[in-house]
Structures are given as C-alpha cells and as structure tokens.
PDB file of N, CA, C and O in Angstrom:
ATOM      1  N   MET A   1      -1.116  21.262 -19.157  1.00  0.00           N
ATOM      2  CA  MET A   1      -0.522  19.895 -18.038  1.00  0.00           C
ATOM      3  C   MET A   1      -0.376  20.772 -16.646  1.00  0.00           C
ATOM      4  O   MET A   1       0.192  21.864 -16.621  1.00  0.00           O
ATOM      5  N   ALA A   2      -0.950  20.158 -15.527  1.00  0.00           N
ATOM      6  CA  ALA A   2      -1.067  21.028 -14.180  1.00  0.00           C
ATOM      7  C   ALA A   2       0.464  20.112 -13.817  1.00  0.00           C
ATOM      8  O   ALA A   2       1.028  19.164 -14.363  1.00  0.00           O
ATOM      9  N   ASN A   3       0.770  21.011 -12.541  1.00  0.00           N
ATOM     10  CA  ASN A   3       1.819  20.984 -11.537  1.00  0.00           C
ATOM     11  C   ASN A   3       0.993  19.517 -10.585  1.00  0.00           C
ATOM     12  O   ASN A   3      -0.183  19.372 -10.251  1.00  0.00           O
ATOM     13  N   ILE A   4       2.032  18.744 -10.407  1.00  0.00           N
ATOM     14  CA  ILE A   4       2.435  17.277  -9.778  1.00  0.00           C
ATOM     15  C   ILE A   4       1.770  17.740  -8.517  1.00  0.00           C
ATOM     16  O   ILE A   4       0.639  17.414  -8.157  1.00  0.00           O
ATOM     17  N   ILE A   5       2.609  18.546  -7.878  1.00  0.00           N
ATOM     18  CA  ILE A   5       1.569  19.019  -6.144  1.00  0.00           C
ATOM     19  C   ILE A   5       0.807  19.613  -6.327  1.00  0.00           C
ATOM     20  O   ILE A   5       0.376  20.061  -5.264  1.00  0.00           O
ATOM     21  N   GLU A   6       0.188  20.015  -7.301  1.00  0.00           N
ATOM     22  CA  GLU A   6      -1.782  20.828  -7.838  1.00  0.00           C
ATOM     23  C   GLU A   6      -2.364  19.834  -7.667  1.00  0.00           C
ATOM     24  O   GLU A   6      -3.336  19.813  -6.912  1.00  0.00           O
ATOM     25  N   ASP A   7      -1.944  18.764  -8.303  1.00  0.00           N
ATOM     26  CA  ASP A   7      -2.695  17.560  -9.249  1.00  0.00           C
ATOM     27  C   ASP A   7      -2.939  16.949  -7.578  1.00  0.00           C
ATOM     28  O   ASP A   7      -4.111  17.001  -7.204  1.00  0.00           O
ATOM     29  N   PHE A   8      -1.902  16.374  -6.557  1.00  0.00           N
ATOM     30  CA  PHE A   8      -1.630  15.828  -5.498  1.00  0.00           C
ATOM     31  C   PHE A   8      -2.204  16.492  -4.602  1.00  0.00           C
ATOM     32  O   PHE A   8      -2.173  15.898  -3.524  1.00  0.00           O
ATOM     33  N   TYR A   9      -2.867  17.750  -4.561  1.00  0.00           N
ATOM     34  CA  TYR A   9      -3.844  18.561  -3.714  1.00  0.00           C
ATOM     35  C   TYR A   9      -4.847  18.615  -3.771  1.00  0.00           C
ATOM     36  O   TYR A   9      -5.364  18.201  -2.733  1.00  0.00           O
ATOM     37  N   TYR A  10      -5.660  18.995  -4.626  1.00  0.00           N
ATOM     38  CA  TYR A  10      -7.163  18.577  -5.339  1.00  0.00           C
ATOM     39  C   TYR A  10      -7.518  16.756  -5.877  1.00  0.00           C
ATOM     40  O   TYR A  10      -8.513  16.402  -6.509  1.00  0.00           O
ATOM     41  N   GLY A  11      -6.089  15.620  -5.272  1.00  0.00           N
ATOM     42  CA  GLY A  11      -6.710  14.983  -4.737  1.00  0.00           C
ATOM     43  C   GLY A  11      -6.924  14.153  -6.274  1.00  0.00           C
ATOM     44  O   GLY A  11      -7.576  13.110  -6.309  1.00  0.00           O
ATOM     45  N   ASN A  12      -6.418  14.632  -7.284  1.00  0.00           N
ATOM     46  CA  ASN A  12      -6.078  13.860  -8.842  1.00  0.00           C
ATOM     47  C   ASN A  12      -5.150  13.263  -9.296  1.00  0.00           C
ATOM     48  O   ASN A  12      -4.924  13.030 -10.484  1.00  0.00           O
ATOM     49  N   LEU A  13      -4.294  12.850  -8.003  1.00  0.00           N
ATOM     50  CA  LEU A  13      -2.668  11.999  -8.228  1.00  0.00           C
ATOM     51  C   LEU A  13      -3.683  10.557  -7.420  1.00  0.00           C
ATOM     52  O   LEU A  13      -4.751  10.728  -6.834  1.00  0.00           O
ATOM     53  N   GLU A  14      -3.168   9.565  -7.561  1.00  0.00           N
ATOM     54  CA  GLU A  14      -3.542   8.517  -6.509  1.00  0.00           C
ATOM     55  C   GLU A  14      -2.548   7.598  -6.362  1.00  0.00           C
ATOM     56  O   GLU A  14      -2.592   6.691  -7.193  1.00  0.00           O
ATOM     57  N   PRO A  15      -1.474   7.538  -5.397  1.00  0.00           N
ATOM     58  CA  PRO A  15      -0.466   6.458  -6.060  1.00  0.00           C
ATOM     59  C   PRO A  15      -0.682   5.037  -5.804  1.00  0.00           C
ATOM     60  O   PRO A  15       0.241   4.274  -5.521  1.00  0.00           O
ATOM     61  N   GLN A  16      -2.310   4.570  -5.939  1.00  0.00           N
ATOM     62  CA  GLN A  16      -2.120   3.504  -5.558  1.00  0.00           C
ATOM     63  C   GLN A  16      -2.933   2.512  -7.207  1.00  0.00           C
ATOM     64  O   GLN A  16      -3.247   1.336  -7.387  1.00  0.00           O
ATOM     65  N   GLU A  17      -2.998   3.901  -8.181  1.00  0.00           N
ATOM     66  CA  GLU A  17      -3.797   3.397  -9.079  1.00  0.00           C
ATOM     67  C   GLU A  17      -2.704   3.569  -9.836  1.00  0.00           C
ATOM     68  O   GLU A  17      -2.940   4.062 -10.940  1.00  0.00           O
ATOM     69  N   VAL A  18      -1.567   3.318  -9.595  1.00  0.00           N
ATOM     70  CA  VAL A  18      -0.115   4.088 -10.304  1.00  0.00           C
ATOM     71  C   VAL A  18       0.068   2.325 -11.248  1.00  0.00           C
ATOM     72  O   VAL A  18      -0.090   1.227 -10.714  1.00  0.00           O
ATOM     73  N   ASN A  19       0.312   2.500 -12.242  1.00  0.00           N
ATOM     74  CA  ASN A  19       0.299   1.039 -12.964  1.00  0.00           C
ATOM     75  C   ASN A  19       1.244   0.296 -12.981  1.00  0.00           C
ATOM     76  O   ASN A  19       2.193   1.014 -13.295  1.00  0.00           O
ATOM     77  N   SER A  20       1.692  -0.992 -12.799  1.00  0.00           N
ATOM     78  CA  SER A  20       2.636  -1.701 -12.121  1.00  0.00           C
ATOM     79  C   SER A  20       2.859  -2.900 -12.993  1.00  0.00           C
ATOM     80  O   SER A  20       1.925  -3.444 -13.583  1.00  0.00           O
ATOM     81  N   GLU A  21       4.697  -3.505 -13.110  1.00  0.00           N
ATOM     82  CA  GLU A  21       4.781  -4.570 -13.050  1.00  0.00           C
ATOM     83  C   GLU A  21       3.936  -5.169 -12.776  1.00  0.00           C
ATOM     84  O   GLU A  21       3.221  -5.388 -13.753  1.00  0.00           O
ATOM     85  N   LEU A  22       3.578  -5.616 -11.847  1.00  0.00           N
ATOM     86  CA  LEU A  22       3.313  -6.224 -10.165  1.00  0.00           C
ATOM     87  C   LEU A  22       1.628  -6.162 -10.397  1.00  0.00           C
ATOM     88  O   LEU A  22       1.142  -6.418  -9.295  1.00  0.00           O
ATOM     89  N   THR A  23       1.035  -6.034 -10.934  1.00  0.00           N
ATOM     90  CA  THR A  23      -0.302  -5.495 -10.086  1.00  0.00           C
ATOM     91  C   THR A  23      -0.795  -7.254 -10.853  1.00  0.00           C
ATOM     92  O   THR A  23      -1.557  -8.017 -10.259  1.00  0.00           O
ATOM     93  N   HIS A  24      -0.031  -7.646 -12.506  1.00  0.00           N
ATOM     94  CA  HIS A  24      -0.821  -9.202 -12.469  1.00  0.00           C
ATOM     95  C   HIS A  24      -0.570  -9.920 -11.240  1.00  0.00           C
ATOM     96  O   HIS A  24      -1.591 -10.147 -10.591  1.00  0.00           O
ATOM     97  N   LYS A  25       1.025 -10.534 -10.514  1.00  0.00           N
ATOM     98  CA  LYS A  25       1.123 -10.666  -9.370  1.00  0.00           C
ATOM     99  C   LYS A  25       0.073 -11.154  -8.440  1.00  0.00           C
ATOM    100  O   LYS A  25      -0.432 -12.225  -8.105  1.00  0.00           O
ATOM    101  N   ILE A  26      -0.099  -9.000  -7.985  1.00  0.00           N
ATOM    102  CA  ILE A  26      -0.633  -9.051  -6.932  1.00  0.00           C
ATOM    103  C   ILE A  26      -2.044  -9.546  -7.465  1.00  0.00           C
ATOM    104  O   ILE A  26      -2.163 -10.747  -7.220  1.00  0.00           O
ATOM    105  N   LYS A  27      -2.927  -9.127  -7.981  1.00  0.00           N
ATOM    106  CA  LYS A  27      -3.801 -10.165  -7.914  1.00  0.00           C
ATOM    107  C   LYS A  27      -3.974 -11.076  -8.154  1.00  0.00           C
ATOM    108  O   LYS A  27      -5.060 -11.611  -7.929  1.00  0.00           O
ATOM    109  N   LYS A  28      -2.759 -11.803  -8.850  1.00  0.00           N
ATOM    110  CA  LYS A  28      -3.181 -13.679  -8.683  1.00  0.00           C
ATOM    111  C   LYS A  28      -2.950 -13.792  -7.157  1.00  0.00           C
ATOM    112  O   LYS A  28      -3.778 -14.451  -6.526  1.00  0.00           O
ATOM    113  N   LYS A  29      -1.989 -13.262  -6.538  1.00  0.00           N
ATOM    114  CA  LYS A  29      -1.554 -13.125  -4.854  1.00  0.00           C
ATOM    115  C   LYS A  29      -2.872 -12.791  -3.906  1.00  0.00           C
ATOM    116  O   LYS A  29      -3.341 -13.063  -2.800  1.00  0.00           O
ATOM    117  N   LEU A  30      -3.064 -12.254  -4.732  1.00  0.00           N
ATOM    118  CA  LEU A  30      -5.042 -11.881  -3.807  1.00  0.00           C
ATOM    119  C   LEU A  30      -6.043 -12.380  -3.759  1.00  0.00           C
ATOM    120  O   LEU A  30      -6.890 -12.477  -2.872  1.00  0.00           O
ATOM    121  N   SER A  31      -5.949 -12.832  -5.058  1.00  0.00           N
ATOM    122  CA  SER A  31      -7.238 -13.696  -5.171  1.00  0.00           C
ATOM    123  C   SER A  31      -6.780 -15.010  -4.520  1.00  0.00           C
ATOM    124  O   SER A  31      -7.661 -15.201  -3.682  1.00  0.00           O
ATOM    125  N   ASN A  32      -5.742 -16.215  -4.407  1.00  0.00           N
ATOM    126  CA  ASN A  32      -5.226 -17.307  -3.854  1.00  0.00           C
ATOM    127  C   ASN A  32      -5.283 -16.810  -2.191  1.00  0.00           C
ATOM    128  O   ASN A  32      -5.517 -17.568  -1.250  1.00  0.00           O
ATOM    129  N   LEU A  33      -4.993 -15.273  -2.092  1.00  0.00           N
ATOM    130  CA  LEU A  33      -5.578 -15.530  -0.694  1.00  0.00           C
ATOM    131  C   LEU A  33      -6.433 -15.456  -0.123  1.00  0.00           C
ATOM    132  O   LEU A  33      -6.470 -16.032   0.964  1.00  0.00           O
ATOM    133  N   ALA A  34      -7.716 -14.578  -0.668  1.00  0.00           N
ATOM    134  CA  ALA A  34      -9.252 -14.478  -0.638  1.00  0.00           C
ATOM    135  C   ALA A  34      -9.494 -16.185  -1.012  1.00  0.00           C
ATOM    136  O   ALA A  34     -10.413 -16.715  -0.388  1.00  0.00           O
ATOM    137  N   GLU A  35      -8.712 -17.068  -2.002  1.00  0.00           N
ATOM    138  CA  GLU A  35      -9.140 -18.366  -1.756  1.00  0.00           C
ATOM    139  C   GLU A  35      -9.427 -19.180  -0.120  1.00  0.00           C
ATOM    140  O   GLU A  35     -10.369 -19.776   0.401  1.00  0.00           O
ATOM    141  N   LYS A  36      -7.838 -18.743   0.331  1.00  0.00           N
ATOM    142  CA  LYS A  36      -7.723 -19.709   1.140  1.00  0.00           C
ATOM    143  C   LYS A  36      -8.941 -19.215   2.887  1.00  0.00           C
ATOM    144  O   LYS A  36      -9.413 -19.938   3.765  1.00  0.00           O
ATOM    145  N   GLU A  37      -8.999 -17.859   2.678  1.00  0.00           N
ATOM    146  CA  GLU A  37      -9.638 -17.090   3.945  1.00  0.00           C
ATOM    147  C   GLU A  37     -10.816 -17.903   3.842  1.00  0.00           C
ATOM    148  O   GLU A  37     -11.015 -18.742   4.721  1.00  0.00           O
ATOM    149  N   GLU A  38     -11.989 -17.715   2.467  1.00  0.00           N
ATOM    150  CA  GLU A  38     -13.005 -18.671   2.074  1.00  0.00           C
ATOM    151  C   GLU A  38     -12.795 -20.084   2.328  1.00  0.00           C
ATOM    152  O   GLU A  38     -13.821 -20.690   2.638  1.00  0.00           O
ATOM    153  N   GLN A  39     -11.732 -20.755   2.276  1.00  0.00           N
ATOM    154  CA  GLN A  39     -11.922 -22.148   2.952  1.00  0.00           C
ATOM    155  C   GLN A  39     -11.690 -22.093   4.159  1.00  0.00           C
ATOM    156  O   GLN A  39     -12.433 -22.928   4.676  1.00  0.00           O
ATOM    157  N   LEU A  40     -11.015 -21.536   5.026  1.00  0.00           N
ATOM    158  CA  LEU A  40     -10.346 -21.667   6.532  1.00  0.00           C
ATOM    159  C   LEU A  40     -11.867 -21.264   7.054  1.00  0.00           C
ATOM    160  O   LEU A  40     -12.212 -21.959   8.010  1.00  0.00           O
ATOM    161  N   ALA A  41     -13.235 -19.907   6.460  1.00  0.00           N
ATOM    162  CA  ALA A  41     -13.711 -19.406   7.065  1.00  0.00           C
ATOM    163  C   ALA A  41     -14.707 -20.331   7.337  1.00  0.00           C
ATOM    164  O   ALA A  41     -15.248 -20.506   8.429  1.00  0.00           O
ATOM    165  N   ALA A  42     -15.013 -21.141   5.898  1.00  0.00           N
ATOM    166  CA  ALA A  42     -15.683 -21.961   5.895  1.00  0.00           C
ATOM    167  C   ALA A  42     -15.530 -23.331   7.290  1.00  0.00           C
ATOM    168  O   ALA A  42     -16.594 -23.490   7.890  1.00  0.00           O
ATOM    169  N   ARG A  43     -14.565 -24.076   7.690  1.00  0.00           N
ATOM    170  CA  ARG A  43     -14.147 -24.768   8.160  1.00  0.00           C
ATOM    171  C   ARG A  43     -14.405 -24.795   9.665  1.00  0.00           C
ATOM    172  O   ARG A  43     -14.658 -25.749  10.400  1.00  0.00           O
ATOM    173  N   LEU A  44     -14.216 -22.942  10.037  1.00  0.00           N
ATOM    174  CA  LEU A  44     -14.933 -22.950  11.587  1.00  0.00           C
ATOM    175  C   LEU A  44     -15.771 -22.941  12.303  1.00  0.00           C
ATOM    176  O   LEU A  44     -16.612 -23.438  11.555  1.00  0.00           O
ATOM    177  N   THR A  45     -16.345 -22.755  13.314  1.00  0.00           N
ATOM    178  CA  THR A  45     -17.495 -22.588  13.778  1.00  0.00           C
ATOM    179  C   THR A  45     -17.302 -21.480  14.657  1.00  0.00           C
ATOM    180  O   THR A  45     -16.192 -20.953  14.577  1.00  0.00           O
ATOM    181  N   GLY A  46     -18.264 -20.906  15.634  1.00  0.00           N
ATOM    182  CA  GLY A  46     -18.208 -20.434  16.974  1.00  0.00           C
ATOM    183  C   GLY A  46     -17.067 -19.174  17.070  1.00  0.00           C
ATOM    184  O   GLY A  46     -16.798 -18.158  16.430  1.00  0.00           O
ATOM    185  N   GLU A  47     -16.615 -19.817  18.161  1.00  0.00           N
ATOM    186  CA  GLU A  47     -15.257 -18.786  18.647  1.00  0.00           C
ATOM    187  C   GLU A  47     -13.999 -18.871  18.168  1.00  0.00           C
ATOM    188  O   GLU A  47     -12.959 -18.531  18.733  1.00  0.00           O
ATOM    189  N   GLU A  48     -14.166 -19.405  16.958  1.00  0.00           N
ATOM    190  CA  GLU A  48     -12.584 -20.158  16.321  1.00  0.00           C
ATOM    191  C   GLU A  48     -12.599 -19.194  15.374  1.00  0.00           C
ATOM    192  O   GLU A  48     -11.472 -18.872  14.997  1.00  0.00           O
ATOM    193  N   LYS A  49     -13.686 -18.510  14.761  1.00  0.00           N
ATOM    194  CA  LYS A  49     -14.229 -18.358  13.745  1.00  0.00           C
ATOM    195  C   LYS A  49     -14.042 -16.910  14.022  1.00  0.00           C
ATOM    196  O   LYS A  49     -13.152 -16.264  13.468  1.00  0.00           O
ATOM    197  N   ASP A  50     -15.242 -16.170  15.251  1.00  0.00           N
ATOM    198  CA  ASP A  50     -15.052 -15.512  15.375  1.00  0.00           C
ATOM    199  C   ASP A  50     -13.973 -14.411  15.949  1.00  0.00           C
ATOM    200  O   ASP A  50     -14.003 -13.183  16.030  1.00  0.00           O
ATOM    201  N   LEU A  51     -12.447 -15.987  16.521  1.00  0.00           N
ATOM    202  CA  LEU A  51     -10.823 -15.213  16.488  1.00  0.00           C
ATOM    203  C   LEU A  51     -10.163 -14.806  15.397  1.00  0.00           C
ATOM    204  O   LEU A  51      -9.393 -13.861  15.224  1.00  0.00           O
ATOM    205  N   PHE A  52     -10.844 -16.224  14.191  1.00  0.00           N
ATOM    206  CA  PHE A  52      -9.882 -15.714  12.990  1.00  0.00           C
ATOM    207  C   PHE A  52     -10.497 -14.391  12.325  1.00  0.00           C
ATOM    208  O   PHE A  52      -9.642 -13.625  11.882  1.00  0.00           O
ATOM    209  N   GLN A  53     -11.666 -14.039  12.197  1.00  0.00           N
ATOM    210  CA  GLN A  53     -11.997 -13.100  11.359  1.00  0.00           C
ATOM    211  C   GLN A  53     -11.663 -12.066  12.152  1.00  0.00           C
ATOM    212  O   GLN A  53     -11.704 -11.026  11.493  1.00  0.00           O
ATOM    213  N   SER A  54     -11.122 -11.751  14.100  1.00  0.00           N
ATOM    214  CA  SER A  54     -10.192 -10.434  14.348  1.00  0.00           C
ATOM    215  C   SER A  54      -9.519 -10.632  13.945  1.00  0.00           C
ATOM    216  O   SER A  54      -9.213  -9.749  13.144  1.00  0.00           O
ATOM    217  N   TYR A  55      -8.545 -11.854  13.958  1.00  0.00           N
ATOM    218  CA  TYR A  55      -7.125 -12.025  13.162  1.00  0.00           C
ATOM    219  C   TYR A  55      -7.264 -11.680  12.006  1.00  0.00           C
ATOM    220  O   TYR A  55      -6.167 -11.580  11.457  1.00  0.00           O
ATOM    221  N   VAL A  56      -8.113 -11.440  11.347  1.00  0.00           N
ATOM    222  CA  VAL A  56      -7.990 -11.326   9.201  1.00  0.00           C
ATOM    223  C   VAL A  56      -7.767  -9.799   9.729  1.00  0.00           C
ATOM    224  O   VAL A  56      -6.701  -9.215   9.533  1.00  0.00           O
ATOM    225  N   SER A  57      -9.133  -9.057  10.585  1.00  0.00           N
ATOM    226  CA  SER A  57      -9.285  -7.838  11.028  1.00  0.00           C
ATOM    227  C   SER A  57      -8.219  -7.161  11.276  1.00  0.00           C
ATOM    228  O   SER A  57      -8.077  -6.016  10.846  1.00  0.00           O
ATOM    229  N   SER A  58      -7.007  -7.990  12.261  1.00  0.00           N
ATOM    230  CA  SER A  58      -6.309  -6.872  12.928  1.00  0.00           C
ATOM    231  C   SER A  58      -4.874  -6.711  11.423  1.00  0.00           C
ATOM    232  O   SER A  58      -4.254  -5.716  11.049  1.00  0.00           O
ATOM    233  N   TYR A  59      -4.832  -7.915  11.016  1.00  0.00           N
ATOM    234  CA  TYR A  59      -4.291  -7.963   9.944  1.00  0.00           C
ATOM    235  C   TYR A  59      -3.600  -6.898   9.486  1.00  0.00           C
ATOM    236  O   TYR A  59      -2.477  -6.395   9.496  1.00  0.00           O
ATOM    237  N   ILE A  60      -5.569  -6.624   8.762  1.00  0.00           N
ATOM    238  CA  ILE A  60      -5.396  -5.972   7.381  1.00  0.00           C
ATOM    239  C   ILE A  60      -5.102  -4.380   8.406  1.00  0.00           C
ATOM    240  O   ILE A  60      -4.741  -3.480   7.648  1.00  0.00           O
ATOM    241  N   GLU A  61      -5.178  -3.963   9.736  1.00  0.00           N
ATOM    242  CA  GLU A  61      -5.429  -3.093  10.243  1.00  0.00           C
ATOM    243  C   GLU A  61      -3.494  -2.772  10.272  1.00  0.00           C
ATOM    244  O   GLU A  61      -3.108  -1.655   9.928  1.00  0.00           O
ATOM    245  N   PHE A  62      -2.408  -3.896  10.722  1.00  0.00           N
ATOM    246  CA  PHE A  62      -1.284  -3.824  10.384  1.00  0.00           C
ATOM    247  C   PHE A  62      -0.830  -3.764   9.175  1.00  0.00           C
ATOM    248  O   PHE A  62       0.269  -3.227   9.033  1.00  0.00           O
ATOM    249  N   SER A  63      -1.434  -4.214   8.151  1.00  0.00           N
ATOM    250  CA  SER A  63      -0.863  -4.465   6.744  1.00  0.00           C
ATOM    251  C   SER A  63      -1.378  -3.064   6.443  1.00  0.00           C
ATOM    252  O   SER A  63      -0.366  -2.460   6.085  1.00  0.00           O
ATOM    253  N   THR A  64      -2.652  -2.026   6.385  1.00  0.00           N
ATOM    254  CA  THR A  64      -2.322  -0.818   6.033  1.00  0.00           C
ATOM    255  C   THR A  64      -1.346   0.017   6.383  1.00  0.00           C
ATOM    256  O   THR A  64      -0.672   0.873   5.810  1.00  0.00           O
ATOM    257  N   THR A  65      -1.462  -0.633   7.953  1.00  0.00           N
ATOM    258  CA  THR A  65      -0.567   0.705   8.500  1.00  0.00           C
ATOM    259  C   THR A  65       1.052   0.765   8.208  1.00  0.00           C
ATOM    260  O   THR A  65       1.600   1.865   8.276  1.00  0.00           O
ATOM    261  N   SER A  66       1.678  -0.184   7.946  1.00  0.00           N
ATOM    262  CA  SER A  66       2.630  -0.539   7.084  1.00  0.00           C
ATOM    263  C   SER A  66       3.002  -0.372   6.448  1.00  0.00           C
ATOM    264  O   SER A  66       4.160   0.015   6.293  1.00  0.00           O
ATOM    265  N   ASN A  67       1.717  -0.703   5.283  1.00  0.00           N
ATOM    266  CA  ASN A  67       2.313  -0.268   3.863  1.00  0.00           C
ATOM    267  C   ASN A  67       2.500   1.892   3.935  1.00  0.00           C
ATOM    268  O   ASN A  67       3.387   2.540   3.380  1.00  0.00           O
ATOM    269  N   ALA A  68       0.992   2.621   5.051  1.00  0.00           N
ATOM    270  CA  ALA A  68       1.005   3.984   4.572  1.00  0.00           C
ATOM    271  C   ALA A  68       2.202   4.027   5.104  1.00  0.00           C
ATOM    272  O   ALA A  68       2.594   4.996   4.454  1.00  0.00           O
ATOM    273  N   ASP A  69       3.612   3.597   6.147  1.00  0.00           N
ATOM    274  CA  ASP A  69       4.808   3.520   6.907  1.00  0.00           C
ATOM    275  C   ASP A  69       5.779   3.500   5.982  1.00  0.00           C
ATOM    276  O   ASP A  69       6.881   4.043   6.067  1.00  0.00           O
ATOM    277  N   SER A  70       5.407   2.949   5.214  1.00  0.00           N
ATOM    278  CA  SER A  70       6.497   2.157   3.246  1.00  0.00           C
ATOM    279  C   SER A  70       6.434   3.417   2.423  1.00  0.00           C
ATOM    280  O   SER A  70       7.412   4.057   2.034  1.00  0.00           O
ATOM    281  N   PHE A  71       4.765   3.785   2.135  1.00  0.00           N
ATOM    282  CA  PHE A  71       4.730   4.518   1.176  1.00  0.00           C
ATOM    283  C   PHE A  71       5.282   6.398   1.801  1.00  0.00           C
ATOM    284  O   PHE A  71       5.665   7.311   1.069  1.00  0.00           O
ATOM    285  N   ILE A  72       5.155   6.422   3.028  1.00  0.00           N
ATOM    286  CA  ILE A  72       6.021   7.714   3.549  1.00  0.00           C
ATOM    287  C   ILE A  72       7.771   7.742   3.648  1.00  0.00           C
ATOM    288  O   ILE A  72       8.675   8.503   3.305  1.00  0.00           O
ATOM    289  N   SER A  73       7.652   6.616   4.235  1.00  0.00           N
ATOM    290  CA  SER A  73       9.461   6.486   3.362  1.00  0.00           C
ATOM    291  C   SER A  73      10.280   6.392   2.293  1.00  0.00           C
ATOM    292  O   SER A  73      11.481   6.433   2.027  1.00  0.00           O
ATOM    293  N   GLY A  74       8.914   6.208   1.610  1.00  0.00           N
ATOM    294  CA  GLY A  74      10.034   5.898   0.522  1.00  0.00           C
ATOM    295  C   GLY A  74       9.342   7.759  -0.081  1.00  0.00           C
ATOM    296  O   GLY A  74      10.004   8.495  -0.812  1.00  0.00           O
ATOM    297  N   PHE A  75       8.416   7.992   0.284  1.00  0.00           N
ATOM    298  CA  PHE A  75       8.559   9.410  -0.256  1.00  0.00           C
ATOM    299  C   PHE A  75       9.372  10.075   0.385  1.00  0.00           C
ATOM    300  O   PHE A  75      10.288  10.273  -0.413  1.00  0.00           O
ATOM    301  N   ARG A  76       9.734  10.769   1.765  1.00  0.00           N
ATOM    302  CA  ARG A  76      10.631  11.231   1.614  1.00  0.00           C
ATOM    303  C   ARG A  76      11.991  10.796   0.938  1.00  0.00           C
ATOM    304  O   ARG A  76      12.794  11.478   0.300  1.00  0.00           O
ATOM    305  N   LEU A  77      12.007   9.651   1.221  1.00  0.00           N
ATOM    306  CA  LEU A  77      14.132   9.156   0.329  1.00  0.00           C
ATOM    307  C   LEU A  77      13.430   9.790  -0.613  1.00  0.00           C
ATOM    308  O   LEU A  77      13.479  10.969  -0.263  1.00  0.00           O
ATOM    309  N   GLY A  78      12.578   9.695  -1.956  1.00  0.00           N
ATOM    310  CA  GLY A  78      12.776  10.649  -3.001  1.00  0.00           C
ATOM    311  C   GLY A  78      12.654  11.653  -2.585  1.00  0.00           C
ATOM    312  O   GLY A  78      13.407  12.315  -3.299  1.00  0.00           O
ATOM    313  N   ALA A  79      12.232  12.291  -1.914  1.00  0.00           N
ATOM    314  CA  ALA A  79      12.344  14.329  -1.495  1.00  0.00           C
ATOM    315  C   ALA A  79      13.691  14.051  -1.443  1.00  0.00           C
ATOM    316  O   ALA A  79      14.171  14.210  -2.565  1.00  0.00           O
ATOM    317  N   LYS A  80      14.811  13.581  -0.340  1.00  0.00           N
ATOM    318  CA  LYS A  80      16.218  13.701  -0.122  1.00  0.00           C
ATOM    319  C   LYS A  80      16.809  13.486  -1.474  1.00  0.00           C
ATOM    320  O   LYS A  80      17.680  14.316  -1.733  1.00  0.00           O
ATOM    321  N   PHE A  81      16.632  12.799  -2.204  1.00  0.00           N
ATOM    322  CA  PHE A  81      16.791  12.466  -3.196  1.00  0.00           C
ATOM    323  C   PHE A  81      17.153  13.858  -4.053  1.00  0.00           C
ATOM    324  O   PHE A  81      18.249  14.417  -4.039  1.00  0.00           O
ATOM    325  N   ALA A  82      15.894  14.310  -4.849  1.00  0.00           N
ATOM    326  CA  ALA A  82      15.857  15.648  -4.840  1.00  0.00           C
ATOM    327  C   ALA A  82      16.286  16.314  -4.585  1.00  0.00           C
ATOM    328  O   ALA A  82      17.199  16.905  -5.162  1.00  0.00           O
ATOM    329  N   TYR A  83      15.582  16.608  -3.115  1.00  0.00           N
ATOM    330  CA  TYR A  83      16.756  17.989  -2.769  1.00  0.00           C
ATOM    331  C   TYR A  83      18.508  17.428  -3.000  1.00  0.00           C
ATOM    332  O   TYR A  83      19.230  18.183  -3.652  1.00  0.00           O
ATOM    333  N   ASP A  84      18.960  16.455  -2.590  1.00  0.00           N
ATOM    334  CA  ASP A  84      20.332  16.411  -2.924  1.00  0.00           C
ATOM    335  C   ASP A  84      20.611  16.622  -4.399  1.00  0.00           C
ATOM    336  O   ASP A  84      21.647  17.174  -4.770  1.00  0.00           O
ATOM    337  N   THR A  85      19.856  16.261  -5.087  1.00  0.00           N
ATOM    338  CA  THR A  85      20.286  16.036  -6.920  1.00  0.00           C
ATOM    339  C   THR A  85      20.314  17.876  -7.339  1.00  0.00           C
ATOM    340  O   THR A  85      21.165  18.414  -8.047  1.00  0.00           O
ATOM    341  N   PHE A  86      19.202  18.522  -6.707  1.00  0.00           N
ATOM    342  CA  PHE A  86      18.158  19.725  -7.598  1.00  0.00           C
ATOM    343  C   PHE A  86      19.036  21.200  -6.467  1.00  0.00           C
ATOM    344  O   PHE A  86      19.588  22.177  -6.974  1.00  0.00           O
ATOM    345  N   VAL A  87      18.928  20.949  -4.956  1.00  0.00           N
ATOM    346  CA  VAL A  87      19.348  22.472  -4.138  1.00  0.00           C
ATOM    347  C   VAL A  87      20.438  22.082  -3.485  1.00  0.00           C
ATOM    348  O   VAL A  87      21.511  22.618  -3.762  1.00  0.00           O
ATOM    349  N   LYS A  88      20.362  21.080  -2.501  1.00  0.00           N
ATOM    350  CA  LYS A  88      22.554  20.543  -1.575  1.00  0.00           C
ATOM    351  C   LYS A  88      23.315  20.726  -2.692  1.00  0.00           C
ATOM    352  O   LYS A  88      24.174  21.510  -2.288  1.00  0.00           O
ATOM    353  N   ASN A  89      23.549  20.501  -3.843  1.00  0.00           N
ATOM    354  CA  ASN A  89      24.698  19.986  -4.673  1.00  0.00           C
ATOM    355  C   ASN A  89      25.031  21.077  -5.851  1.00  0.00           C
ATOM    356  O   ASN A  89      26.084  21.009  -6.484  1.00  0.00           O
ATOM    357  N   THR A  90      23.926  22.208  -6.119  1.00  0.00           N
ATOM    358  CA  THR A  90      24.487  23.197  -7.078  1.00  0.00           C
ATOM    359  C   THR A  90      25.516  24.074  -6.114  1.00  0.00           C
ATOM    360  O   THR A  90      25.364  24.468  -4.958  1.00  0.00           O
ATOM    361  N   LYS A  91      26.436  24.199  -6.884  1.00  0.00           N
ATOM    362  CA  LYS A  91      27.259  24.918  -6.495  1.00  0.00           C
ATOM    363  C   LYS A  91      26.976  26.051  -7.453  1.00  0.00           C
ATOM    364  O   LYS A  91      26.107  25.881  -8.309  1.00  0.00           O
ATOM    365  N   GLY A  92      27.459  26.888  -7.401  1.00  0.00           N
ATOM    366  CA  GLY A  92      27.000  28.554  -8.911  1.00  0.00           C
ATOM    367  C   GLY A  92      28.716  29.001  -9.420  1.00  0.00           C
ATOM    368  O   GLY A  92      28.901  29.890 -10.250  1.00  0.00           O
TER     369      GLY A  92
END
C-alpha cells in the first residue's frame, strides 16, 4: 500500500470522489436545482436570460471558491489535530 502523501502527489487520491453518506442526498438536491434552473431559463428571454446565465456563472465561481476554502480550512484543522496528537504532546 502506497503512502497517502505519495498517492496525493501523483494524483491517485481524489478528495471529491470520497464516498459519503450524503451522496444520494446531494445528487437529489443537484437534480432538483438543475430542474429549477432549466424551468427558469425557459421562461426568460433576451437580457433577462443573459442576466440569469451570468448570475448562474457567478454563483458557480463563488461556490467553487468557497468549497475550496472550506476544504483547505478542514485540511489545515486536520493537520493541526494530527500535529497536536503525535508531535506537540509527546513527552518523553
């Protein structure tokens, strides 16, 4: 079994692909969101439709950045726990 850091370096570890109990719920919510987006886009025309598409693109950019920030924060917190557990509090 390879080292997790080595797997991560070589791209063999994809955090987004980690199975989760929420996978079914997330897929259901995403499907609902896509359905609502299609319904709304079908009702809009011209500048309204362009504005809506711009809003959707902006939201996707925000969501991507926010998710990355949450991932980084969680990773750092996990590293702090590991450091505190295995390094900082080791008294010989």
